[in-house]
C-alpha positions as CSV (number, residue, x, y, z in Angstrom):
1,M,-180.8,-168.1,-140.5
2,K,-180.9,-165.4,-142.6
3,F,-177.8,-164.0,-144.0
4,V,-177.0,-160.3,-143.4
5,P,-174.0,-158.1,-144.9
6,K,-172.1,-156.0,-142.7
7,E,-171.9,-152.2,-144.7
8,L,-168.3,-151.7,-145.7
9,K,-167.0,-148.7,-144.1
10,Q,-164.0,-146.7,-145.5
11,T,-161.1,-149.0,-146.7
12,A,-157.7,-148.1,-148.0
13,D,-157.3,-148.6,-152.0
14,A,-154.6,-150.6,-152.4
15,S,-155.7,-151.7,-156.0
16,R,-153.1,-148.9,-157.8
17,G,-150.3,-150.1,-155.5
18,S,-148.9,-146.7,-155.1
19,M,-146.8,-145.6,-151.6
20,P,-148.4,-142.9,-149.9
21,L,-147.1,-139.5,-150.3
22,R,-145.5,-139.0,-146.4
23,R,-144.1,-142.5,-146.8
24,S,-142.5,-141.6,-150.0
25,F,-140.8,-138.7,-149.1
26,K,-139.4,-140.7,-145.8
27,V,-138.0,-143.2,-147.9
28,A,-136.5,-140.6,-150.4
29,L,-135.1,-138.7,-147.5
30,I,-133.4,-142.1,-145.7
31,T,-131.9,-143.2,-149.3
32,A,-130.4,-139.6,-149.4
33,L,-129.1,-139.3,-145.8
34,V,-127.7,-143.2,-146.5
35,L,-126.1,-142.1,-150.0
36,G,-124.8,-138.9,-148.7
37,A,-123.2,-140.7,-145.3
38,S,-121.9,-143.2,-147.6
39,Y,-120.5,-141.0,-149.9
40,V,-118.5,-139.0,-147.4
41,L,-117.4,-142.3,-145.6
42,L,-116.0,-143.6,-148.6
43,W,-114.4,-140.6,-149.8
44,L,-112.5,-140.4,-146.9
45,A,-111.6,-144.0,-146.9
46,A,-110.0,-143.0,-150.3
47,E,-108.4,-140.2,-149.3
48,G,-106.7,-141.9,-146.4
49,V,-105.6,-144.8,-148.2
50,A,-104.3,-142.4,-151.1
51,A,-102.3,-140.1,-148.6
52,A,-100.9,-143.2,-146.9
53,L,-99.8,-145.4,-149.7
54,P,-96.1,-145.5,-150.2
55,E,-94.0,-144.6,-153.9
56,A,-92.6,-148.3,-154.2
57,W,-96.0,-149.8,-153.7
58,E,-97.7,-147.4,-156.2
59,A,-95.3,-148.3,-158.5
60,R,-95.5,-152.1,-158.1
61,L,-99.5,-151.7,-157.8
62,F,-99.5,-149.9,-161.0
63,P,-97.0,-151.0,-163.8
64,L,-97.6,-149.2,-167.0
65,V,-100.5,-150.6,-168.9
66,P,-102.0,-149.7,-172.1
67,L,-104.8,-147.6,-171.5
68,A,-108.0,-147.4,-174.1
69,G,-107.6,-146.2,-177.4
70,E,-103.5,-146.9,-176.9
71,D,-101.5,-149.1,-179.2
72,A,-99.9,-151.7,-176.9
73,S,-96.7,-152.0,-178.7
74,A,-96.0,-148.6,-177.8
75,V,-95.7,-149.3,-173.9
76,G,-92.4,-148.6,-172.9
77,E,-90.9,-147.8,-176.3
78,D,-91.6,-145.5,-178.9
79,P,-93.8,-147.0,-181.8
80,P,-92.9,-146.9,-185.4
81,A,-93.3,-143.3,-187.4
82,A,-93.5,-141.4,-183.8
83,P,-94.5,-137.8,-184.1
84,P,-90.9,-135.4,-184.3
85,G,-92.5,-133.7,-181.0
86,L,-92.2,-136.8,-178.7
87,R,-88.2,-136.7,-178.2
88,R,-88.8,-132.6,-177.4
89,A,-91.6,-133.8,-174.9
90,R,-89.3,-136.5,-173.5
91,E,-86.1,-134.2,-173.1
92,V,-88.9,-131.7,-171.4
93,F,-90.0,-134.7,-169.2
94,Q,-86.7,-135.5,-168.1
95,R,-86.0,-131.7,-167.1
96,L,-89.1,-131.3,-165.0
97,T,-88.6,-135.3,-163.3
98,R,-85.0,-134.0,-162.1
99,E,-86.3,-131.5,-160.0
100,P,-86.2,-132.1,-155.9
101,G,-88.9,-132.4,-154.4
102,L,-91.2,-134.5,-156.5
103,R,-92.3,-137.8,-155.0
104,P,-90.0,-140.7,-155.8
105,L,-91.7,-142.4,-158.6
106,P,-90.6,-144.2,-161.6
107,Y,-92.0,-141.3,-164.1
108,R,-92.4,-142.4,-167.7
109,L,-93.7,-140.5,-170.7
110,F,-95.6,-142.6,-173.3
111,L,-97.3,-142.4,-176.4
112,L,-101.1,-142.4,-177.2
113,D,-102.5,-142.6,-180.4
114,L,-105.1,-139.9,-180.7
115,K,-105.8,-137.2,-182.3
116,E,-107.5,-135.2,-179.6
117,P,-105.0,-132.9,-177.8
118,N,-104.8,-134.5,-174.6
119,A,-102.5,-135.8,-171.7
120,V,-103.1,-138.0,-168.9
121,A,-101.4,-139.1,-165.5
122,V,-101.5,-142.6,-164.6
123,P,-100.9,-144.1,-161.5
124,G,-97.4,-145.2,-160.8
125,G,-95.7,-142.6,-162.0
126,A,-96.6,-142.6,-166.3
127,V,-97.8,-139.3,-168.2
128,G,-99.1,-140.2,-171.4
129,V,-99.5,-137.4,-174.2
130,T,-101.8,-138.0,-177.1
131,R,-100.2,-137.6,-181.2
132,G,-103.0,-134.3,-180.9
133,L,-101.3,-132.9,-178.3
134,L,-97.6,-133.3,-179.9
135,E,-99.4,-131.1,-183.3
136,A,-100.6,-128.5,-181.5
137,V,-98.0,-127.2,-178.9
138,K,-94.8,-126.8,-180.5
139,S,-93.2,-124.4,-177.8
140,E,-90.9,-125.9,-175.0
141,G,-92.7,-123.9,-172.5
142,G,-96.3,-124.9,-173.5
143,L,-95.2,-128.9,-173.7
144,A,-93.4,-128.2,-169.8
145,M,-97.2,-127.0,-168.7
146,V,-98.9,-129.8,-170.1
147,L,-96.5,-132.2,-168.6
148,G,-95.7,-130.3,-165.3
149,H,-99.6,-130.1,-164.8
150,E,-99.8,-134.1,-165.1
151,L,-96.8,-134.4,-162.9
152,G,-99.0,-132.2,-160.3
153,H,-101.8,-134.8,-160.5
154,H,-98.9,-137.0,-159.4
155,Q,-97.7,-134.9,-156.7
156,G,-101.1,-134.4,-155.2
157,R,-101.9,-138.4,-155.4
158,H,-104.8,-137.0,-157.3
159,C,-104.8,-140.1,-159.5
160,L,-104.7,-142.3,-156.4
161,K,-107.7,-140.6,-154.9
162,R,-109.5,-140.7,-158.3
163,L,-109.2,-144.4,-158.7
164,G,-109.9,-145.0,-154.9
165,R,-112.9,-143.0,-155.0
166,A,-114.2,-144.4,-158.2
167,L,-113.7,-148.0,-157.0
168,L,-115.5,-147.8,-153.7
169,L,-118.7,-145.5,-155.1
170,K,-119.0,-148.0,-157.8
171,G,-119.0,-150.9,-155.6
172,A,-121.4,-148.9,-152.9
173,T,-123.8,-147.8,-155.5
174,S,-124.2,-151.5,-157.0
175,L,-125.0,-152.9,-153.5
176,L,-127.5,-150.0,-152.6
177,F,-129.5,-149.9,-155.7
178,G,-128.1,-152.6,-157.9
179,G,-127.3,-152.7,-161.6
180,E,-130.0,-151.4,-163.1
181,S,-130.6,-147.7,-160.9
182,S,-126.6,-147.7,-160.6
183,S,-126.4,-145.8,-163.6
184,V,-128.7,-142.9,-162.8
185,V,-127.3,-142.4,-159.1
186,G,-123.5,-142.8,-160.8
187,S,-124.8,-139.9,-162.9
188,L,-125.7,-137.9,-159.9
189,L,-122.6,-138.8,-158.4
190,D,-120.4,-137.9,-161.8
191,V,-121.9,-134.5,-160.9
192,A,-121.1,-133.9,-157.4
193,E,-117.8,-135.5,-158.0
194,S,-116.6,-133.0,-160.9
195,G,-116.4,-130.0,-158.2
196,Y,-113.6,-131.9,-156.2
197,S,-112.3,-132.9,-159.3
198,R,-112.0,-129.1,-160.6
199,R,-110.0,-128.3,-157.4
200,Q,-107.7,-130.9,-158.4
201,E,-107.4,-129.4,-161.7
202,E,-106.5,-125.9,-160.4
203,E,-104.0,-127.5,-157.6
204,A,-102.4,-129.4,-160.8
205,D,-102.2,-126.1,-162.8
206,E,-100.6,-124.5,-159.9
207,L,-98.4,-127.1,-158.9
208,G,-97.0,-128.0,-163.0
209,L,-96.6,-124.2,-163.1
210,R,-94.1,-124.0,-160.3
211,L,-92.3,-127.0,-161.9
212,V,-91.8,-125.5,-165.2
213,R,-90.9,-122.3,-163.2
214,D,-88.4,-123.7,-161.3
215,A,-87.0,-126.4,-164.2
216,L,-87.0,-123.7,-167.0
217,G,-86.4,-120.9,-165.4
218,H,-89.2,-119.0,-167.1
219,T,-93.2,-119.5,-167.8
220,E,-93.0,-118.2,-171.2
221,G,-95.5,-120.3,-173.9
222,C,-97.2,-121.9,-170.8
223,L,-100.5,-121.0,-172.1
224,E,-100.4,-122.3,-175.6
225,L,-102.3,-125.5,-175.2
226,F,-105.1,-123.5,-173.1
227,E,-105.4,-120.8,-175.8
228,H,-105.5,-123.2,-178.7
229,L,-108.3,-124.8,-176.9
230,D,-110.0,-121.5,-176.4
231,R,-109.5,-120.6,-180.2
232,E,-111.2,-124.6,-181.1
233,H,-113.9,-124.6,-178.2
234,G,-114.1,-121.5,-176.1
235,A,-116.8,-120.1,-177.8
236,K,-118.9,-123.3,-177.2
237,E,-118.4,-123.2,-173.2
238,S,-121.0,-121.8,-171.0
239,P,-121.4,-121.5,-167.0
240,W,-123.4,-124.6,-167.2
241,A,-120.4,-126.5,-168.8
242,A,-117.9,-125.8,-166.0
243,F,-120.9,-126.9,-163.7
244,L,-120.8,-130.1,-165.1
245,S,-117.3,-130.6,-166.1
246,S,-114.4,-131.8,-164.5
247,H,-112.0,-129.1,-165.8
248,P,-112.5,-125.3,-165.4
249,L,-113.4,-122.9,-168.2
250,T,-110.8,-122.8,-170.3
251,R,-110.8,-118.7,-170.3
252,D,-110.9,-118.8,-166.3
253,R,-108.3,-121.3,-166.5
254,I,-106.1,-118.6,-168.7
255,E,-106.6,-116.0,-166.7
256,R,-106.3,-117.9,-163.5
257,L,-102.4,-119.2,-164.8
258,R,-101.7,-115.7,-166.0
259,R,-102.2,-113.9,-162.6
260,L,-100.2,-117.1,-161.0
261,A,-97.3,-116.9,-163.5
262,E,-96.9,-112.7,-162.8
263,G,-96.9,-113.6,-159.4
264,M,-93.6,-116.1,-160.0
265,A,-92.2,-113.5,-162.0
266,G,-89.8,-112.2,-159.0
267,P,-87.1,-114.2,-157.6
268,R,-87.4,-117.6,-156.7
């Protein structure tokens, strides 16, 4: 019997291993929808837990611990050769935390041995200030504004909300995309998250400014740190920096705080 091969008809070319364009679009769309839905659900979960956590639980769950770059011996006590401004900062901090209406947390101030002027709020009621901040800010009002801003983060439970979102989102992206691709997805989430962080910064600014006005009776000197940062780095900032950064542009921040301070100049 003679073998007669059949003529081959058109077949799909699978040698390249590429996915058809329509299918690739569907996969990308489904992935984006899953990621977006997961982000919203986790955001709501983190917000709910942060809003409901009692202050006593927060203080127990987050005792003061050393942060990256901090000398562990400085926790809970002033380190040797503490900058002169630390005592003044403690006095201002005590005045602010005595104001009624603050959340009942065990507020503490500690020193971060860093040159950059900065401050940070840590869940549980702690506020850290750097050596660079104490050197850059000299006035009572300037110190009070920085410390009041961090207390504003505590008042708005921003520390807990950021921590909760970070932990939940990190776990979710690791499960969905694995360790290798999570870095790319994490970068995109960081950009999305920065917008919410800017709203938190603005809220902390307003809460801090009101706290300073109530504790000191005035808001003079409150812009000292921001004016210092604007002189040092303002020329390098751009509108793109505002999009990618968790903080508003320094000059925009100064103008907003100036308007708020003018509105608070009247009777309390």
